[in-house]
N, C-alpha and C positions, 0 to 999 in steps of 0.2 A: 516697444512702438505701440502706442496707445491707438484704441479703436476708433475708428471713424464713426462720427455720429450721424453724417449725413452725406451723401455722394451727388454730385451734381457739377455745374460749371458756371464758370465767370463768363457773364455777355458782354464783350467789350466791343461795341460797334459791331462789324462783322465777324470778329475775332472769337473764337470759342475757346476757353481754357478749362478743361476738365480737370475737377479738384474734388479732394475729399476734407470734410470739416472735422477738425478737432477740438476738444475742450482745452482751452489754453491754463485753466484753473484745478487745482488739485486740492482741494480744502481738506483741513485736518482736523475737523470737529470730532470730538468723541462722541461715539454712539452708545446710548444706554439701551439695555432691553427691559421691557415692562414684565414683572416678576410676580408670583404670589409670595407676600411676605413669609408666610409660615412653611413653605416647602420648595421655594426658588422655580415653581414652575411657570413658565413663559406664558405670559397672557395672549391668546389668539385674539383675531379680529374677525367679526362676523358681520355679515353685509345684513342689516335687518329692514325691513318693512316698516316705517313709523306708523302706518296705519292699523295693522293688526298685531305688531311687535313678533314678526316669524321671521325666521333666517330664509331669505332667498338666494336661489342657486343662479349661477353665474350667467345660464342660458335663458333667464327670465328678465335679466336687466337690459334695459336699454337708455340710449339718451334722449334727454328731452330738454326743449326749449321754453320757458314760461312765457306764454303770449298773452297772458291776462292773469288775474289772481288766482290760482289753483287748477288754471287750465295750460296744459301742455301739448306740443306737437312732438312727435317722436321724429329724432332724427338717426338714418342710418350710415353706414360706413359708405354705402352707394351715393347717400345725400351729400356727403363731404365730399366724395371725390368728383361730383357734378358741380360744385363751388370751386374747384381749383381752377386758376388762371392758366393762359398759355404759358409755358416756361415754368412750369411747376417745380423743377429741376435747376432752376436758373438763378444765378445772383447776377440781375441787369443793372449794371452802372448806369445811371441816368445823367450824372454830372460829375465833375471835378473841382474840388472847393480848397481853399487853405486851411491845413488840419487845425491851425490856433485860431480859427474863426469860429470853430465849432464850441458852444458852452459843453463843458463836461457834464452837466445835469443830464444831457441826452443819452449819454453812455449807460448802459445796462450791463454787458455781459461781453468777454472777450473770448474768440475762437482763433485757432490757427488753420489756414488753407495750406493743404500742401497737394503738389500735383498728382494727378492719376498717373499709373503706367503708361509710358509712351506720350505724355502731356508736359515733360520736363522742360522743351525748349520754349514753347508757347507761355509757359508760366514764367520762365526767365526774362522774356520777353517784356510781359507786362509788368513784373517787377522792377526790372531795370528802367522802364519808361516812367514809372512811378516815381522811383527815386529819382531821375534824372527832373522831372518835372517840381518835387518838391509838395505835390497835391495829393490828396485823399480822395477816394472814389465814393460817392452816395448812390446806394443802390438798394434795390427792392428785392425781395426774396420770399418765397412761402415755405414755413416748415412747422410741421406738427399743427396742422389744418388751420393756420393763420398767416397773413402776409406781414412780413416785418421790413423796418426800414434798417440799413445795415451802413458802416463807413469802412472801405477798405483802405489799409494803410500797409506800410512795410517797417518791419520790427526785425532787426538784427537778421536780415536775408531772407526773411520770411513774410508772406502776406498773411495779415490778421484781418477778419471780420470782427467789428465793435458792432455789437447787437444793438441798437437806438429805440429810444420811445419817441413815437410821432409827437408832434406839436401839440395836439389836444391832449396827449396824456399828461403833460406838465402842469401841476396846478398853479393857477394865477398868484404871482406873488403878493398881490393887492391882498389876498386872505389873509396874509399875516401882518399883525399891525405893530410894529415895535414902538409905536409911540414917538412923539415929537420931543426930544429931549435934548436941552443944551449942553455942550461940555466945555469944562474950562479950558484953558490955553496951558495953565501948568499940567493939569492931568494929562492932556492930550501929548504934551512932551514926556511927560514921564512913561506913558503907555509906549510911546514910540522907541524910546530907550530901552523899554523892557523886550521890545520885540527884537530889537538890534542884538540885544546879549544873547538870545535864544537863535539868532541867524546863524545857518549853516549851509551844507552841500547835502543834496539827497541822496542818501545811502540805504537802500531798501534791506539790504541785509542786517541793517543795524536795530532792526524791531523784529520781535517776537510775539506771539500768543503769550503772554506771562499768566493771564489767568488758565490757559490750558495746562502750562507747566505746574502751576499752583495745584491745578487739580489732580493731575497725575500723581504729585508727591502725596496728597491726600488719599487717594485710593491705595497707594502704595503703603501708606501707614496702616490704613485699615485692614489691609492684606494682613499684614503682622500683627494684627491683633490691638495696635495702640488705640488709645483714646483720641479722638480728634476734636478740638475746643474751638470756639469762634468767639473771638474778640469783638466786642462792639465797636462799631466804626461811629466816631463821634459826627455828628451833622455840621456841615459848614453852612455857615450863616453869612450873607451879604456883609462886608465891611462896613462899619459905621463911618470911617473915614477914611473915603477912597484914596485920596492924596497920598495919606499915610502907607495904605495897604500896597501902592504903587511902589512906595519908597523902599520899604521892607523887601519888596519883591525883586527890585533892581538890586538890593544888597545881596540877596539870598542868589541870585544868579550871578553876581560878581564870583562868591565863593565857590558855586558850582564850576565856573569856568577854570579856577585855579586848580581843580582836580584833573583835568583832563591834560592830555599829553601837549607838551608845547607845539609841536607840529600841528596838531588840530588848531590849538589855539590861534595860530600863526593865520590858517587857513579862514576863520572865523572872522577875524580881525580885517581880512582882506574883504569877506562878504560884507561885514557891517560898512565899511567905505562906500563897496560898491553900490549897496541897498540905498544908503544917505545919497549918492549921486542921483540915483534913479526916482528920488521922492517926489520929483516934480512931474515925472511921466506918467501917464495912465498906465495901470497894469494890463497885461493880456492874458486873457482865460486861456489858460493851456492844462489839460490833463496831468 
């Protein structure tokens, strides 16, 4: 059973659903320790005052907010508590909206919400009502000294909380200028054909962190005393003839398809047919 990272309640009108918050993600990043090369001694972390370059004890360290260049206001735990809003331990639902209407760019991180002891019935009530409505709840909550925006939805019988960005945290898209470039009809047709060749069904288990796998192989080889060599990777340049590059890509995709099992090829063929029939319809943003 994972450890709860937060305990509170979902506020649903006058209904309160006591819940525990669990991380939905278990990362598999490799962790490295900084060592002294000559004796493998771990490198420690020292808190040093940048003014006098001397180590500082924990009880002499305070939080500070810079109000002007080089001028700070000290902030204590009591100050942080004074800023807490009413319902500090509450995920307050403000409205329900169609989940597919939310642009995925707003989603930051996913948590699971499980019922606290004795709250199973009211938890089941909210879960069932949300499933029947097909809507997602938009809520506000405070965690780690900050108010957050969240989206509540049901996934495989469990209410999840999607931590979201506020609208003013999303950078304006007009900051990115891709330029106004015309695209030839033949090039567009070839690009659409190439996309169709790669079309399939979403199966998350098909994808692995292959870089992590290769890095573990390198570590295993070095542990056995083997020499690890690095092969130079040639830089890929933009194609001189875009149409020819597209044509070669389509041919390579055809060969790639011949190597997959027949069942998967038939499934992909149906997907390609379906995608062609939807070309005239606008795409719906969905996570």
